[in-house]
C-alpha positions as CSV (number, residue, x, y, z in Angstrom):
1,M,-16.9,22.1,-67.2
2,T,-16.6,18.8,-68.8
3,H,-19.8,17.3,-70.2
4,Q,-21.2,15.7,-67.1
5,L,-24.5,13.8,-67.3
6,A,-27.7,15.5,-66.3
7,L,-30.6,13.1,-66.1
8,I,-34.1,14.6,-66.5
9,I,-36.8,12.4,-65.0
10,E,-40.0,14.2,-66.1
11,D,-43.2,12.7,-67.6
12,E,-44.4,15.8,-69.3
13,P,-42.6,15.8,-72.7
14,Y,-42.6,19.6,-73.2
15,A,-41.1,20.3,-69.7
16,S,-38.6,17.5,-70.3
17,E,-37.5,19.1,-73.5
18,I,-37.1,22.6,-71.9
19,F,-35.2,21.1,-69.0
20,S,-32.9,19.3,-71.4
21,K,-32.2,22.4,-73.4
22,A,-31.5,24.4,-70.3
23,L,-29.0,21.9,-69.0
24,Q,-27.3,21.5,-72.3
25,K,-26.8,25.2,-72.4
26,A,-25.3,24.9,-68.9
27,G,-22.7,22.4,-70.3
28,F,-24.3,19.1,-69.4
29,E,-24.9,16.1,-71.6
30,T,-28.6,15.3,-71.0
31,E,-30.8,12.2,-71.1
32,A,-34.5,12.4,-70.5
33,I,-36.7,9.6,-69.1
34,L,-40.5,9.9,-69.0
35,D,-41.3,7.0,-66.5
36,G,-40.2,6.3,-62.9
37,G,-39.6,2.6,-63.4
38,L,-37.4,3.3,-66.4
39,A,-35.5,5.9,-64.4
40,L,-34.7,3.4,-61.7
41,T,-33.4,0.9,-64.3
42,R,-31.2,3.6,-65.8
43,L,-29.9,4.8,-62.5
44,A,-28.6,1.3,-61.8
45,V,-26.2,1.8,-64.7
46,V,-25.3,5.6,-64.8
47,V,-24.0,8.1,-62.3
48,P,-25.3,11.5,-63.3
49,A,-23.9,14.7,-61.8
50,V,-27.3,16.3,-61.7
51,I,-30.8,14.8,-61.7
52,V,-33.9,16.9,-62.3
53,L,-36.7,14.9,-60.8
54,D,-40.4,15.4,-61.0
55,I,-42.4,14.1,-58.0
56,N,-45.5,12.9,-59.9
57,L,-44.4,10.1,-62.3
58,P,-45.9,7.0,-63.8
59,S,-44.8,3.6,-62.4
60,V,-42.6,4.8,-59.5
61,S,-43.0,8.1,-57.7
62,G,-40.3,10.8,-57.6
63,G,-40.2,10.4,-53.8
64,D,-39.4,6.7,-54.1
65,I,-36.7,7.5,-56.8
66,L,-35.2,10.1,-54.5
67,Q,-35.1,7.6,-51.6
68,A,-33.3,5.1,-54.0
69,I,-30.8,7.7,-55.1
70,R,-29.9,8.6,-51.5
71,A,-29.6,4.9,-50.5
72,D,-27.1,4.2,-53.3
73,P,-23.5,5.0,-52.4
74,R,-22.6,5.4,-56.1
75,L,-24.9,8.4,-56.3
76,A,-23.7,10.1,-53.1
77,K,-22.3,13.1,-55.0
78,T,-25.3,13.4,-57.4
79,H,-27.2,16.6,-57.0
80,V,-31.0,16.3,-57.1
81,I,-33.3,19.1,-58.2
82,I,-36.9,18.4,-57.4
83,T,-39.6,19.9,-59.6
84,T,-43.2,20.0,-58.5
85,A,-46.4,21.8,-59.1
86,G,-47.6,21.1,-55.5
87,P,-44.8,22.1,-53.0
88,H,-47.3,21.8,-50.1
89,L,-47.5,18.0,-50.9
90,L,-43.8,17.4,-50.4
91,S,-42.9,15.2,-47.4
92,D,-40.2,16.2,-44.9
93,A,-38.0,13.3,-46.3
94,I,-38.2,14.8,-49.8
95,R,-37.4,18.3,-48.5
96,K,-34.4,16.9,-46.5
97,N,-33.0,14.8,-49.3
98,A,-33.3,17.2,-52.2
99,D,-30.5,19.7,-53.1
100,L,-33.1,22.2,-54.5
101,I,-36.8,22.3,-54.9
102,L,-38.3,24.3,-57.8
103,V,-42.0,25.0,-58.1
104,K,-43.4,24.6,-61.6
105,P,-43.5,26.3,-64.0
106,V,-39.7,26.3,-64.0
107,S,-38.1,28.7,-66.4
108,Y,-35.3,27.8,-68.8
109,N,-33.0,30.5,-67.4
110,Q,-33.8,29.6,-63.7
111,L,-32.9,25.9,-64.2
112,R,-29.8,26.6,-66.3
113,D,-28.4,29.1,-63.8
114,L,-29.2,27.0,-60.7
115,A,-27.7,23.8,-62.3
116,I,-24.5,25.6,-63.1
117,R,-24.3,27.1,-59.5
118,L,-25.2,23.8,-57.8
119,Y,-22.7,21.8,-59.8
120,S,-19.9,24.4,-59.5
121,D,-20.4,24.6,-55.7
122,G,-20.3,20.8,-55.4
123,A,-17.3,20.5,-57.7
124,S,-15.4,23.1,-55.6
125,K,-16.3,21.4,-52.3
126,T,-15.1,18.1,-53.8
127,A,-11.8,19.6,-54.8
128,E,-11.3,21.2,-51.4
129,G,-12.1,18.2,-49.3
C-alpha cells in the first residue's frame, strides 16, 4: 500500500496517539486533529483514505463532521471509522453513513487490522469497478 492519509479526529490525546500509531503500522501516513472545527477546516483541503472519527468533540460534533464528509463529493471514497464510548447514543444517520463503528476502548491491533481490511476492500472494489 502506498502511504495514504489517515486522519484521526479525536479530542483525547492518548487515544489519538494510539490510533495514529496503529494506522502508521497499517501503512498510513497519519495526521491527528483534536477539535471538530479544525477538522472541518482541514477536510476542506485534504482527501484522506481513512478517517477515524470520535463522536464527542469540541466545537463541532463528530455527527456533524460525518454529515459534511458524506455531502462532499471529493470525500466519496473516504472510509469513516466512528469511535464512541456510547454506541446507544448514535443516531440512525450516523450508523448509516459510517463504514465501521468501534466501541471504546479500541485496541491498537483491532484498529490496525480493521483499517487494513477496510482500505484493502475499498481499493479492490475501486480497481474492479
